[in-house]
Structures are given as C-alpha cells and as structure tokens.
C-alpha positions in Angstrom: 0.0 0.0 0.0 1.3 3.4 -1.0 0.2 6.4 1.1 -0.2 9.6 -0.8 0.6 12.5 1.6 1.2 16.2 1.8 3.0 18.3 4.4 1.8 21.7 5.6 4.0 23.9 7.9 4.8 27.6 7.7 8.2 27.1 9.3 10.6 26.3 6.4 13.1 24.2 8.5 10.3 22.2 10.1 8.7 21.6 6.7 12.1 20.5 5.2 12.6 18.0 8.1 9.2 16.4 7.6 9.6 16.1 3.8 13.1 14.6 4.3 11.6 12.0 6.7 8.8 11.3 4.2 11.4 10.5 1.5 13.0 7.9 3.8 9.8 5.8 4.2 9.2 3.6 1.1 5.4 3.5 1.4 5.0 7.3 1.7 4.6 9.3 -1.6 4.8 13.0 -1.1 2.3 14.8 -3.4 3.4 18.3 -2.2 4.7 20.4 0.7 3.3 23.8 1.5 4.2 26.7 3.7 0.8 28.2 3.0 -2.1 26.0 4.1 -4.4 27.5 1.5 -2.2 26.0 -1.2 -2.6 22.6 0.5 -6.3 23.0 0.4 -6.2 23.8 -3.4 -4.2 20.7 -4.1 -6.6 18.5 -2.2 -9.5 19.8 -4.3 -7.8 18.5 -7.4 -5.9 15.5 -6.1 -7.2 13.6 -3.1 -4.6 12.4 -0.6 -4.5 9.8 2.1 -2.5 11.5 4.8 -1.7 15.1 5.9 1.2 16.2 8.1 -0.3 19.3 9.5 1.2 22.0 11.7 -1.1 23.5 14.3 0.4 27.0 14.8 0.2 28.8 11.5 -0.6 32.5 10.8 -2.8 32.3 7.8 -4.9 29.3 9.0 -4.3 27.2 12.1 -4.2 23.5 11.8 -7.5 23.3 13.8 -9.1 25.8 11.5 -7.9 23.7 8.5 -9.6 20.6 10.0 -12.8 22.6 10.4 -12.7 23.6 6.7 -11.9 20.1 5.4 -14.9 18.1 6.5 -14.4 14.4 6.1 -10.6 15.0 5.9 -8.2 12.2 5.2 -5.8 10.8 7.9 -4.0 13.6 9.8 -0.8 13.6 11.8 -0.5 16.9 13.7 2.8 18.6 14.3 3.2 21.2 17.0 5.7 22.7 19.5 2.9 22.9 22.1 1.6 19.7 23.7 -1.5 21.4 25.1 -3.1 21.2 21.7 -3.1 17.4 21.6 -6.5 16.9 23.2 -8.1 19.5 20.9 -6.6 17.7 17.9 -8.0 14.3 19.0 -11.5 15.8 18.9 -11.0 15.7 15.1 -10.1 12.0 15.0 -6.5 12.7 14.0 -4.2 9.6 13.9 -1.4 11.0 16.0 0.5 14.2 16.9 4.2 14.8 16.8 5.9 17.2 19.3 8.6 19.3 17.8 11.6 18.9 17.6 10.6 15.6 15.9 13.0 12.7 15.8 12.9 10.2 12.9 12.2 7.2 15.3 9.1 8.9 16.6 8.0 10.0 13.1 8.3 6.4 12.0 6.1 5.1 14.8 3.5 7.6 13.9 3.4 6.7 10.1 3.4 3.0 10.9 0.3 3.6 13.0 -1.2 5.6 10.1 -0.3 2.7 7.7 -2.3 0.2 9.8 -5.2 2.5 10.3 -5.5 3.6 6.7 -5.4 0.1 5.3 -8.2 -0.9 7.7 -6.3 -3.7 9.4 -8.2 -5.4 12.2 -5.0 -5.0 14.2 -5.2 -1.3 13.9 -8.7 -1.2 15.2 -7.4 -2.7 18.5 -4.8 0.1 19.0 -6.4 2.2 21.7 -3.6 4.6 22.5 -2.5 8.0 21.3 1.0 8.8 22.5 3.8 11.2 22.1 7.0 9.6 23.3 8.7 13.0 23.4 6.5 14.1 26.2 5.9 12.8 29.8 2.3 11.7 29.3 0.2 9.3 27.3 -3.4 9.4 26.0 -5.0 6.1 26.7 -8.3 5.1 25.2 -10.8 3.9 27.8 -14.1 3.1 26.2 -14.9 6.1 24.0 -12.7 8.6 25.8 -9.0 9.4 25.6 -7.7 9.7 29.2 -4.5 11.6 29.8 -2.1 9.9 32.1 1.4 11.1 33.3 4.0 8.4 32.8 5.6 9.1 36.2 2.2 8.3 37.9 2.1 4.7 36.6 2.8 2.2 39.4 2.4 -1.0 37.4 0.5 -2.5 34.4 -1.4 -5.8 34.5 -2.2 -7.9 31.5 -5.7 -9.4 31.5 -6.1 -11.4 28.3 -6.5 -8.8 25.5 -6.9 -5.9 28.0 -4.4 -4.0 30.1 -5.0 -2.5 33.6 -2.9 0.6 34.2 -2.6 1.3 37.9 -1.7 4.6 39.5 -2.0 5.7 43.1 -5.2 7.6 42.3 -7.0 5.6 39.6 -7.2 2.5 37.4 -7.5 2.6 33.6 -8.5 -0.5 31.6 -7.8 -0.4 27.9 -7.9 -2.8 24.9 -4.2 -3.2 24.1 -1.3 -5.6 24.3 1.9 -5.4 26.3 3.9 -5.4 23.1 1.9 -2.4 21.7 2.2 -0.3 24.9 5.9 -1.1 25.4 6.8 0.8 22.2 5.5 4.0 23.8 7.1 3.7 27.3 10.6 4.8 28.2 12.6 1.5 28.4 14.7 2.8 31.4 11.6 3.4 33.5 9.7 0.1 33.2 10.5 -3.5 33.3 8.4 -6.7 32.6 8.6 -8.9 35.6 6.0 -11.5 34.7 3.9 -12.5 31.7 1.1 -10.6 33.3 2.9 -7.7 34.9 5.1 -4.7 34.1 6.4 -2.5 36.9 7.7 1.1 37.1 11.2 0.7 38.4 11.1 3.9 40.3 8.0 2.8 42.2 9.5 -0.4 43.6 9.5 -0.3 47.4 11.1 -3.7 48.0 11.6 -7.1 46.4 12.9 -10.6 46.9 13.7 -13.5 44.7 10.0 -14.2 43.9 8.0 -10.9 44.5 8.1 -7.2 44.0 6.2 -4.7 46.3 4.9 -1.5 44.9 3.4 0.3 47.8 1.4 -2.4 49.6 0.8 -4.4 46.5 2.7 -7.6 46.0 3.5 -8.6 42.4 5.0 -12.0 41.2 8.3 -12.3 39.5 8.0 -14.9 36.7 10.8 -17.5 36.3 11.4 -16.4 32.7 11.7 -12.7 33.6 13.8 -13.0 36.8 17.3 -12.8 35.3 16.4 -9.9 33.0 14.7 -8.0 35.9 17.8 -8.3 38.1 20.0 -7.2 35.3 17.9 -4.1 34.8 18.3 -3.3 38.5 22.0 -3.6 38.2 22.0 -1.5 35.1 20.1 1.3 37.0 22.8 1.3 39.7 21.2 -1.0 42.3 23.7 -3.6 43.4 22.8 -7.0 44.8 23.8 -5.8 48.2 21.2 -3.1 48.0 18.3 -5.4 47.1 15.8 -5.1 49.9 14.1 -8.3 50.9 10.7 -8.3 52.6 
C-alpha cells in the first residue's frame, strides 16, 4: 500500500525536516509540501490524498481551522511545538500528533500507526492509544474517551487477556491493548516486565525478593522467565545486589 501524503507547515526548517523524513519511508509518496495551508487546500481539491502532516500553529490558517474547513478530511498527523493542543486535535479524530523537535524514530512510529489505520487492518482497530513519546504523558483510550495519564504516575501494568489494567496511586485505567503495543511507547529505562502478566515502574518499587516485588502495599509476582532480566535491569540502573531489599 502506498500512502499519498502532503506536508503543511509555515516554518521552512520544520517543513524541510518532515519532507526529508517522508522521503525515507518507502510506502509514503509526497504529493506536495506547503508553507501556505491554502495551497494545500487547493491541491486537495484537485488531487485527493491519504494523509496530511499538519502544523497547528500557522498564521494564515491554524491546523485546527484547517480541519474545520476540510470536512471528512483524510488521515491527519498533527505537528506542534505545544503539547496542550493534543487533546483538541484528537477531537477531530487525528491519527497522532508529533511534538517538535521531531525525531525520525518517533516519526516512523507515527506513520506505521497511520499505515495500519489507513489500510483498515483489524489489528489497527485494537490500537487504543494516542501517545507522544517525546513528552511525559500518554493518551490512553478507555471506552470512547481518551484519558491523559502522566508516565511518572504509573505504578504497574497488569495484562488481562486482551486488556491492560494501568494502575496509578489515584486511579485505574482499563484499555484494549497488548503489552507489546504499549511497550513501544514507554521509556525503556523506567519500566520492566517482571511476569507475563505484569510490568512495573522501576522507580515505584518499594522492595523485592527472589519471587516478588512490592509496589506500595501491592505484591506482584516475578516470573521465572523474567527474573534474570529483571535483576540485570536493576544492576543497570545502579542497584547492586547488596542493596536489594528483601521483605
């Protein structure tokens, strides 16, 4: 599947970076790049596209105004230097948003997500997360709502068949998602899989022994297949074996 796309951004350097990234992805075909959003609108009238990389903060027409004008718009990935616009963007069913400065790895995750969604893959319909890995929060889909959750608030994550339960000190979120999907959005140095059914925030561990981890007053099991990797992670983060607290 080839995705026909355009890029709209009134910052020349930001537009150049996006077009360069597009050229590096085999299944993206750039139909045009525009510093003026009105020129992008004109192209879309003559030549339909599948995906728009759209800046939010533009003088002539903001990205949100652009979405208001283009009813039934194609897939959209928003780009912005201001993360407070993310929730507003998701009201327009955008695929994702990228926080500037945009790295290629984050860009690639976003277009892979777009690829799945645009081809109508059943797998894409089970992806219930909207995330920017350049920020310190996630947007998790719970039911029909997108719930904002700060990464540092997460205590642990429990797998329950095809669902995940994300536990913080204040609330519990349950979302239709797999561990492998969520792991791609979490900082690898902050979380560790300790069991086939549990992932824990390393900084929230209160104590542990050979078989269990305690997060607050909650005891979580350490699986045999995960034990060695878990202890290696603790050593990597500077916790020596002599410092391991046993309950």
